[in-house]
N, C-alpha and C positions, 0 to 999 in steps of 0.2 A: 180415381185416377190410378193408372198402372204406373208403378215406379220404375224408372230406368235402372239399369244394373249399377250405375255409379251413384245412385241416391240411397243412402243407408239410413233408415229410420230406426233409431235405437229403442230398445224395448225393456231395458233394465227396470225392475220395479222401483228402485230408489230414485231413478231419474224421473219416472212418471209421477211419483209421489211429490217430488220437489217442484215439478212443473205445476201441479195442482195447487201447491201452496203459493206459487208465484201468481197464479191467476186471481187469487182472492184479493179483492180490492181493499180489504182490511189489513193486508200484509204491509207493514211500514217500510220506510226507506232502508233502515239498517238490515232488517231481515231479508228484504228483497235483494239487496246488494250481496249479502252472504249467500243466498240461494243461487244467484248467478255464478258466483265463484265455484260453489260446490258442483253445480251442474256442469260447468266447463271442465272441471277436473275429471268427471265421469266421462264426458264426451271426448276429451283429449286422450284419455287412456286408450280408447278404442281407435281414434284416428292416428295415434302414434305407434300402432302395433308394427308398422313396417319400417321403423327407423333402423338404419344399418348399424351393425355392431362389429367390433373387432376384439380379439382376445388380447388382454394385457396382463402383465405379471403383477400380482398383488401379494404383499407379505402379510399373511394373517397372523394372529397370535400363536398359531401352531406350526405353520409352514408356508412356503411360497406356493402360489398356484396361478394358473392361467384362467382368467375369468372374463366374460364379455362385458364391454362397456360401449356406449354410443360412439360411433366413429364419424369422421368427416367434419364438415363445417357445422357450426351451431345452428340449431333450429331457428327459424324466423317466424315471429308472430306479427300479423298485420291487422290491428283492429280498425274497423270502419268507424270513424268518429261520428257521434261521440259515444253512443251506446256500447260500441265494441270494446271500449276501454274496460268496462266491467268484466268482460270475458277474458281479456288479456291478462288480468291479474291472476286468474285461476290457473292459466297455463304457466305463468312465471313461477307460481308456487310449486308446480310439478317439475318444471325444467328451469331452474334459476339462471342457467347460462344462456338462455334463449336471447337472440337479438330481437329488437322490436322496431317495426316500421309503423308509419301512420298514414292513413288516407282519410282526408276530411271531405265529407259530402253533406249537403243538406237537400231536403226535398222541396222543390218549388211548390208553394201552396196552391197554385192554379193549375199547373200542368202535371203535378205529382211526379215530375222527372227529377233524377238526381243531378245536382250541380257540384262539381268538384272545386274545392277551394284550397286544398293542401295535399301534398304528396311528398313524403320523405321516407326512403327505404334504405336498408343496409346494403353494403357492397356484396359482390359475389352471389347474387340471388340464384344464379344458374347452378350453384353447388349446394344449395340449402333446400330442406323441406320447409314449405311455407304454409302456415295455417292462417287463413283469413277468417276473422271472427266478427259476427254481428248477431245480436240476440234474435232479430226478426228478419225473415225473408218474405217480404210482402209482394210488391210488384216484381222484384228481382232486379230492378234497374241499377241500384247502388252496387250490388254484388257483381253484376255483369261488368260495370265500368271499373270497379276496383280491380278485378282480376285482369281485365284488359290492360290496365295501367301496370300491373305487376309483370305481366308477360312482356310488355313493351320495354321494361327495365331488365329483361333477361330471365325472369322467373319461369321455371318449367315444372317443378314438382310441387304442385299447389293443391291444397284441400280447403274446403269451405265448411265452417261450423256455424249452424244456426239452431237456437233453442226451439223457436216456433216458426213454421213456414205456412204460406198459403199455396194451394195447388198451382195457381197462376204463376207465382214466383218461381216455384220449382221448375215448371215447364219452360219459362223464359230463360232461366239461368242454364238449364241443361241444353237448350237449343243453341245458346251462345257459346257455351264452354263444355261440350260433351266429354272432354278429356279430364275434367276436374271433378273428383269425388266430392259429394256433399253429405255431411253428417248432420242429421236433424233429430231433435228431441221429439217433435210431434208435428204432423201435418194437419192443420186445422181445416175448417169447412170452406172458408173463402174470405172475401174482403167486402167491406161496406163501400158506400159511395165516396168516402174520403180516403179509401185505400188503406184502412186499418184492418188488421186480421181479426176474424170472428171465429170462435169466441175470444181468442187472443188473451192478452194480459195488459192491454192499454199501451201507452207510450213508454217503451222500455227505458229510453234515456231519461225521461222525467222521473220515473220510478227509481232508477239507480241513483240519480243525483239529487233527488228531492226538489225538482223544479216543476214549474207549470208552463 
């Protein structure tokens, strides 16, 4: 699959190493959860490179100086529930002042289509950079609907972060939202008949929260 210009597949060796550890079925819940946070830190570092800054005066131990700090409204992180919660924690560690919204969706077991059951977003979305996070981009349906909901609430400067993606999901999302950059840890081979990514890493939500 030829990647569109707004699809950024990250290649840092540390990121690839941690994804390989996540794939291992013997990686337990605590270790898996920690890897999700660490990977999100690495991905957010890249995705936040365009945050606006302004010069402010700071009094160092030696003298006053003008130095850059992030300007404007606080960053907004929107995890797609429930697996996205594991990634949100990583971004909050990096930017503790970030505002957090939530979009809840589940996949219908028969149609494999996303069904929204919850949406709560911060005010002034039009003035914020918004990071939508979900470990997996499989069919792309949940991500498409989540970003559509954010746009309906006024969001404009939106980026999507996924640890693992299927080619089909990347294409579906890009067709629906070609204006939204997508940061991906790895694009895998495809999906099975149940719409799980192959080789993937299993159900990210179950592995993050220790459920079946």
